[in-house]
C-alpha positions as CSV (number, residue, x, y, z in Angstrom):
1,M,33.5,-36.1,-138.0
2,S,35.7,-38.9,-139.2
3,K,34.3,-42.1,-140.7
4,P,33.6,-44.7,-138.0
5,D,35.0,-48.2,-138.7
6,Y,31.6,-49.8,-138.5
7,L,28.0,-48.7,-139.3
8,Y,24.6,-50.2,-138.6
9,H,21.7,-51.1,-140.8
10,G,18.2,-52.1,-139.5
11,T,15.7,-54.2,-141.5
12,R,12.9,-56.6,-141.0
13,K,14.6,-59.2,-143.3
14,K,17.2,-61.8,-142.4
15,L,19.9,-61.3,-145.1
16,D,23.4,-62.6,-145.8
17,L,24.1,-59.7,-148.1
18,L,22.7,-56.2,-148.0
19,K,21.9,-55.1,-151.5
20,P,21.3,-51.6,-152.7
21,T,17.6,-50.7,-152.9
22,Q,15.6,-47.6,-153.7
23,G,15.1,-45.5,-150.5
24,V,11.8,-43.8,-149.8
25,G,11.6,-40.9,-147.4
26,Y,11.1,-37.2,-146.9
27,G,14.4,-35.5,-147.8
28,M,16.6,-35.8,-150.9
29,A,19.0,-37.9,-148.9
30,D,16.2,-40.4,-148.1
31,N,15.6,-41.2,-151.7
32,E,18.9,-42.5,-152.9
33,H,19.5,-46.0,-154.4
34,G,21.9,-47.9,-152.1
35,V,22.4,-49.5,-148.7
36,Y,21.6,-47.0,-145.9
37,A,23.4,-47.2,-142.5
38,V,23.9,-45.1,-139.4
39,S,26.8,-44.7,-137.1
40,E,24.8,-45.4,-133.9
41,R,23.3,-48.8,-133.3
42,D,20.3,-47.3,-131.5
43,L,19.3,-45.3,-134.6
44,A,19.1,-48.5,-136.7
45,I,16.8,-50.4,-134.3
46,P,13.5,-48.6,-135.3
47,F,14.0,-49.9,-138.9
48,A,14.3,-53.5,-137.7
49,I,10.8,-53.3,-136.1
50,S,7.7,-54.3,-138.2
51,F,4.9,-51.8,-138.3
52,R,1.4,-52.1,-139.8
53,P,-0.4,-49.1,-141.2
54,L,-4.0,-49.0,-139.9
55,D,-5.2,-46.5,-142.5
56,D,-4.1,-44.1,-145.3
57,G,-3.0,-41.5,-142.7
58,A,-0.5,-43.9,-141.1
59,I,2.8,-42.3,-140.0
60,F,6.1,-43.8,-138.8
61,S,8.8,-41.5,-137.9
62,V,11.9,-41.5,-135.7
63,E,12.9,-38.5,-133.5
64,T,16.7,-38.6,-133.2
65,S,17.2,-35.6,-131.0
66,K,17.2,-37.8,-127.8
67,R,18.7,-41.1,-126.9
68,P,17.3,-43.6,-127.1
69,P,15.4,-42.3,-130.2
70,R,11.6,-42.0,-130.0
71,I,9.6,-44.0,-132.5
72,V,6.5,-41.9,-133.3
73,L,3.5,-43.8,-134.6
74,K,0.1,-42.4,-135.8
75,N,-2.6,-44.8,-137.1
76,T,0.1,-47.5,-137.1
77,D,0.5,-50.6,-135.0
78,V,3.5,-52.7,-134.1
79,D,3.9,-56.4,-135.2
80,W,5.0,-57.4,-131.7
81,G,5.7,-61.0,-132.6
82,R,8.0,-60.4,-135.6
83,V,11.7,-60.1,-135.0
84,G,13.9,-57.9,-137.1
85,Y,17.7,-57.5,-137.5
86,V,20.4,-54.9,-137.0
87,Y,23.5,-55.6,-139.1
88,K,26.9,-54.3,-138.3
89,V,28.9,-53.5,-141.4
90,C,32.4,-52.2,-142.3
91,S,32.1,-48.6,-143.4
92,E,34.7,-48.7,-146.2
93,T,32.2,-48.5,-149.1
94,F,30.0,-45.9,-147.4
95,E,29.8,-42.2,-148.0
96,Q,28.1,-39.8,-145.6
97,I,25.0,-38.2,-147.1
98,D,23.6,-36.2,-144.1
99,P,24.5,-35.8,-140.4
100,E,23.1,-39.2,-139.5
101,Q,23.1,-41.3,-142.6
102,W,25.6,-43.1,-144.7
103,L,25.1,-44.8,-148.1
104,S,26.9,-47.6,-150.0
105,K,26.1,-47.9,-153.7
106,V,27.4,-51.5,-153.7
107,P,26.3,-54.6,-151.8
108,V,27.7,-55.0,-148.3
109,E,28.3,-58.2,-146.3
110,P,27.4,-57.9,-142.6
111,V,30.1,-58.6,-140.0
112,E,27.6,-59.2,-137.3
113,T,23.8,-59.8,-137.1
114,E,21.7,-59.0,-134.0
115,E,18.1,-60.1,-133.7
116,I,15.8,-57.3,-132.5
117,K,12.6,-58.2,-130.5
118,P,10.1,-55.3,-130.7
119,E,9.0,-56.0,-127.1
120,S,12.4,-54.9,-125.8
121,Y,11.9,-51.4,-127.3
122,R,8.2,-50.8,-126.2
123,D,9.2,-47.8,-124.1
124,W,10.8,-46.1,-127.2
125,I,7.4,-46.0,-128.9
126,V,5.1,-43.0,-128.7
127,Y,1.5,-43.1,-130.1
128,K,0.3,-39.8,-131.5
129,S,-3.4,-39.2,-131.7
130,E,-5.3,-37.0,-134.2
131,G,-4.4,-33.4,-134.4
């Protein structure tokens, strides 16, 4: 796949500049230091929504096999009143690190900022019970 012209980064913070931070996740590609982005806007949206863990077993994950993606929550609640943001960025400083993720090791200035209201994505969310 060739590099798209633009990528998308979702976060709960309003920013003028996206600065590299330490990633935290399951796979090796999720633990890099940089700015993460994805080629599909829909895949950035779950990261713009604020979640609140309800206990130590709290889980937030995103199933990307379908579109729109499913946001799977266990022992986690959504902060429905808090908006988040999806940033559209030029892909020039990004390198692909896995099939869905791209990483920039340098700060990136967004070309566009979109406000994300969690309420609009309520039907993407699946609550998992114990077991």
